[in-house]
N, C-alpha and C positions, 0 to 999 in steps of 0.2 A: 825252244825259244827262251831267250833270256828276258826276264822282266826287269823293271827298275830295281827291285829288291830281289837279289838272288839268295835263296835260302840254301846255304851250304854249310857243311859241317867240317870243322877243323879237327881231324882225327889224331894229329900228333900227340896230344895229351893222352888219348886212349891207348896209344901204342907204348907210351912211356910210363905213365904213373897211375892214371885213374880215369874216371868217367866224365871229366870236364869236356864240354862241347861248346863251341862258339859259333856265331853266325857272322857272315861277311857280306857286305854290300857289293854291288857290281863294280863300283869305282875302286873299292879297296882290292877286289880280286884282280882287276885289270892292272892296278899298280903292282901288286905282288907278282903277277905273272910276268910283267915287263921287267921286273927285277930278278926274275928266276928264283923267287923265294918260296914258291909253292909247287907242289905236284897236284895237278887237277885230275881227279878220277871220276869218270862217268860210271855210275853203278847200275845203270839201266841194262836191259838185255842187249845182245849184239844187234838185233834188228832195229831197236830204237837208236842205238849209237850210229848205225849205218845210215839211218834216216836223217841224221844231223846231230852235231855235237859242238861243244866249245872248242875252237881251234887250239890245238896243243894238248887237249885232254886225252888221257889213256882210258881204255875200256877195261874195267874189271867189274863184271856183274856182281851185285850184292852177295849172291850165294857163293861167290868165289873169293870174297875178301879174306876170310880166315886163312885160306890156303896161300894167299899172297902176302901175308904179314911180313915174311923176311924181305921181300921186294920193297914193300912200303917202308919198313924200318930203314932199309939201306938208302932211301932217298935223302936222308939227312936234311930235310926241309919240311915245312908244314905241308899237310895233306888236306886238300879240299875235295870233298865228294859232293856230287849233285845227282839229282834224279828228276823225273817229271813232276 
């Protein structure tokens, strides 16, 4: 369920240079998604993802993120992750 303030992490800085992490509000996320400016990643387990997720989000459970770094880097756009 999405609340008024979605706590999400922008991981692109982590993939490129350092440990900077930002938060994004729901309205900002929607605008970025509409502009195809972000890759939205659901980091919950597969069962939670199957139970409901943000439309357009891809499932990469947190424990698999490191192995998916090449895929994430190739996105060439900001990456927003979310969990419960």
